[in-house]
C-alpha positions in Angstrom: 28.2 29.0 18.0 28.5 30.5 14.6 25.0 32.1 14.9 26.1 33.7 18.2 29.1 35.2 16.6 27.0 36.3 13.6 24.4 37.9 15.9 27.0 39.6 18.0 28.8 41.1 15.0 25.6 42.5 13.4 24.3 43.8 16.8 27.6 45.6 17.3 27.7 46.9 13.7 24.1 48.1 13.8 24.3 49.4 17.4 21.4 47.3 18.6 20.4 47.4 22.2 19.8 44.2 24.3 16.0 44.1 23.7 16.5 44.3 20.0 19.1 41.5 20.2 16.7 39.3 22.1 13.9 40.0 19.6 16.2 39.2 16.6 17.5 36.0 18.3 13.9 34.9 19.1 13.0 35.4 15.4 15.9 33.4 14.2 15.1 30.5 16.6 11.4 30.6 15.4 12.3 30.6 11.7 14.8 27.7 12.3 12.2 25.6 14.2 9.5 26.2 11.5 11.9 25.1 8.8 12.9 22.0 10.8 9.3 21.0 11.4 8.4 21.5 7.7 11.3 19.1 6.8 10.2 16.5 9.3 6.5 16.7 8.2 7.5 16.5 4.6 9.5 13.3 5.2 6.8 11.8 7.3 4.0 12.3 4.7 6.0 11.5 1.6 5.2 8.2 0.0 7.7 5.7 -1.1 8.6 5.9 -4.8 7.7 2.8 -6.8 10.5 0.5 -7.8 11.7 0.2 -11.3 10.0 -3.1 -11.8 6.7 -1.7 -10.7 7.0 1.3 -13.0 8.0 -0.9 -15.9 5.1 -3.3 -15.3 2.7 -0.3 -15.2 4.2 1.0 -18.4 3.9 -2.4 -20.1 0.2 -2.7 -19.0 -0.7 0.8 -20.2 1.2 0.3 -23.5 -0.7 -2.9 -24.1 -4.0 -1.3 -23.2 -3.3 1.5 -25.6 -2.2 -0.9 -28.3 -5.4 -2.9 -28.0 -7.6 0.2 -28.1 -5.7 1.5 -31.1 -6.2 -1.8 -32.9 -9.9 -1.7 -32.2 -10.3 1.8 -33.4 -8.6 1.2 -36.7 -10.4 -2.1 -37.1 -7.3 -4.2 -37.7 -8.5 -6.7 -35.1 -12.0 -7.3 -36.5 -10.9 -10.7 -37.8 -9.6 -11.8 -34.4 -12.6 -10.4 -32.6 -15.1 -12.3 -34.8 -13.0 -15.4 -34.5 -13.0 -15.1 -30.8 -16.8 -14.7 -30.6 -17.1 -17.8 -32.8 -14.7 -19.8 -30.7 -16.4 -18.8 -27.4 -19.9 -19.5 -28.7 -22.6 -17.0 -28.3 -24.6 -18.6 -25.6 -22.5 -21.5 -24.3 -20.5 -19.5 -21.8 -17.4 -21.6 -22.6 -14.0 -20.2 -21.8 -11.4 -20.0 -24.6 -8.5 -22.3 -23.9 -5.4 -22.7 -26.0 -2.6 -25.2 -26.1 0.6 -23.3 -25.1 2.8 -25.4 -27.4 0.8 -25.1 -30.6 -1.0 -21.7 -30.2 -0.5 -19.2 -33.0 -0.1 -15.4 -32.7 -3.8 -14.9 -33.5 -4.8 -17.4 -30.7 -2.5 -15.8 -28.1 -3.9 -12.3 -28.9 -7.4 -13.5 -28.1 -6.5 -14.1 -24.4 -7.1 -11.3 -21.9 -4.1 -9.1 -21.3 -2.1 -10.5 -24.2 -1.5 -8.2 -27.2 0.7 -8.7 -30.2 3.8 -7.7 -28.4 3.3 -10.3 -25.6 2.2 -12.9 -28.1 5.3 -12.4 -30.2 7.5 -12.7 -27.0 5.8 -15.9 -26.1 6.3 -17.4 -29.6 10.0 -16.3 -29.6 10.5 -17.9 -26.1 8.9 -21.1 -27.3 11.0 -21.2 -30.5 14.2 -20.7 -28.4 13.5 -22.8 -25.4 11.2 -25.5 -26.9 7.8 -26.7 -25.8 6.4 -25.5 -22.5 6.4 -28.3 -19.9 4.5 -26.5 -17.1 1.9 -23.7 -17.2 4.1 -21.7 -14.9 6.9 -21.6 -17.5 4.9 -18.8 -19.2 6.2 -16.5 -16.4 9.7 -16.8 -17.8 8.6 -14.7 -20.7 9.6 -11.0 -20.2 6.7 -8.9 -18.9 4.5 -11.8 -17.8 4.5 -11.9 -14.0 2.4 -13.5 -11.3 -0.6 -11.2 -11.8 -0.8 -11.6 -15.6 -0.3 -15.3 -15.3 -3.1 -15.7 -12.7 -5.5 -14.1 -15.3 -4.2 -16.4 -18.1 -3.8 -19.8 -16.4 -7.5 -20.7 -16.8 -7.2 -20.3 -20.5 -4.1 -22.5 -21.0 -3.3 -26.1 -21.2 -0.3 -28.1 -22.4 -0.1 -30.9 -24.9 3.2 -31.8 -26.6 3.4 -30.4 -30.2 3.3 -32.9 -33.1 6.5 -31.5 -34.7 
């Protein structure tokens, strides 16, 4: 109803004849419909934004990848890389496995997807909560979710520590 009043006021003010009023009202309806359809199509094609947890996980993974490449570039991990190749054996095809309750920072860093930050978190968790009793307990460490655990579980075993 407000548009009708608006259109009537300006048609009287400008002295428009009925054909001009019809043309102007048709243009207003067309512009309104185009705007409406643009809004509807924008909502239909927009993708859902990722949740905070997904964004945080992506950030953690990218940070870790950057940290590992940076360490390789500056050569600070040359010791751990040579140790890993010795541990794995050159031709044997063995998989590196570590005891979750006795592994050191250097051993944790050798695992895929584990950098110094994650290794430190794991060691802190172990010192606060005691020995791991199940492999799945590793998922209690901040930043280690189902996907990362799935990649790690083949490299882990548990034996009580001798402390």
